[in-house]
C-alpha positions as CSV (number, residue, x, y, z in Angstrom):
1,M,8.7,136.7,274.2
2,S,8.5,137.4,277.9
3,A,11.4,136.9,280.2
4,A,9.4,134.5,282.4
5,L,9.1,132.0,279.6
6,P,12.7,130.8,279.5
7,Q,12.9,130.6,283.3
8,S,9.7,128.5,283.4
9,K,11.1,126.2,280.7
10,E,14.3,125.8,282.7
11,R,12.4,125.0,285.9
12,F,10.3,122.5,284.1
13,L,13.3,120.8,282.6
14,K,14.9,120.6,286.0
15,L,11.8,119.0,287.3
16,L,11.8,116.5,284.5
17,L,15.4,115.6,284.7
18,R,16.6,116.2,288.3
19,E,15.2,113.2,290.1
20,R,15.7,110.6,287.4
21,L,19.0,111.5,285.8
22,A,21.1,113.1,288.4
23,N,24.4,111.3,289.1
24,K,23.5,108.4,286.8
25,V,25.3,106.9,283.9
26,F,23.3,105.2,281.1
27,D,25.0,102.5,279.0
28,T,22.8,103.1,276.0
29,L,20.5,105.8,274.6
30,D,17.7,103.3,274.9
31,S,18.1,103.1,278.6
32,L,18.1,106.9,278.9
33,E,15.0,107.1,276.7
34,T,13.2,104.6,278.9
35,V,13.9,106.6,282.0
36,L,12.8,109.8,280.3
37,I,9.6,108.2,279.0
38,E,8.7,106.9,282.5
39,R,9.3,110.4,284.0
40,C,7.2,112.1,281.3
41,Q,4.4,109.6,281.9
42,W,4.6,110.3,285.7
43,L,4.4,114.0,285.0
44,M,1.4,113.6,282.7
45,N,-0.4,111.7,285.5
46,N,0.6,114.3,288.1
47,P,-0.5,117.7,286.6
48,T,-0.5,119.5,289.9
49,T,3.2,119.0,290.2
50,V,3.7,120.4,286.7
51,K,1.4,123.3,287.4
52,G,3.2,124.1,290.6
53,E,6.6,124.1,289.0
54,V,6.0,126.0,285.8
55,G,3.3,128.4,287.1
56,F,1.1,128.1,284.1
57,S,-2.4,126.8,285.1
58,W,-3.4,126.4,281.5
59,L,-0.6,123.8,280.9
60,C,-2.6,121.2,282.8
61,S,-5.5,121.5,280.3
62,I,-3.5,120.6,277.2
């Protein structure tokens, strides 16, 4: 496994979590899940953002 892979995963997770979860408290796991699902859906609809963050152009084609 290349050294770039873990770093890319970390950057992607920061992109996924940073804006939606930072400094927030969720009363239930369901409310956390809802926010995560919304963020994942946004990322799926904005592949250029994902491509720019992870640096893998092929990721947008899956």
